[in-house]
C-alpha positions in Angstrom: 153.9 140.2 194.9 152.4 138.1 197.7 149.0 138.8 196.3 150.0 137.3 193.0 151.3 134.1 194.7 148.0 133.9 196.7 146.0 134.2 193.5 147.9 131.5 191.8 147.5 129.2 194.9 143.8 129.9 195.0 143.4 129.1 191.3 145.4 125.9 191.6 143.2 124.9 194.5 140.1 125.7 192.5 141.5 123.7 189.6 142.2 120.7 191.8 138.6 120.8 193.2 137.1 121.1 189.8 139.2 118.2 188.6 137.9 116.0 191.4 134.3 117.0 190.7 134.8 116.2 187.0 136.1 112.7 187.9 133.1 112.1 190.2 130.7 113.2 187.5 132.4 111.0 184.9 132.1 108.1 187.3 128.4 108.8 187.8 127.8 109.0 184.0 129.7 105.7 183.5 127.7 104.0 186.2 124.4 105.3 184.7 125.4 104.1 181.3 126.2 100.6 182.7 122.8 100.6 184.5 121.0 101.6 181.3 122.8 98.8 179.3 121.8 96.2 181.9 118.2 97.5 182.1 117.9 97.4 178.3 119.3 93.8 178.2 116.9 92.7 180.8 114.0 94.3 178.8 115.2 92.7 175.6 115.3 89.3 177.2 111.8 89.7 178.7 112.9 89.7 182.3 111.6 93.3 182.9 108.9 95.4 181.5 109.7 98.7 179.9 108.6 101.6 182.0 108.8 105.3 181.2 
């Protein structure tokens, strides 16, 4: 019985960690999308050259 409780606690802990990682990844994606939008706007306005 104690083993079952430990497994549930371990899984809840893993879920919490994965949720935090997902939030961090989503924030990174959002930041990257904002950077891309700004970079494209600067290119469109002629402020920056397009580099690949």
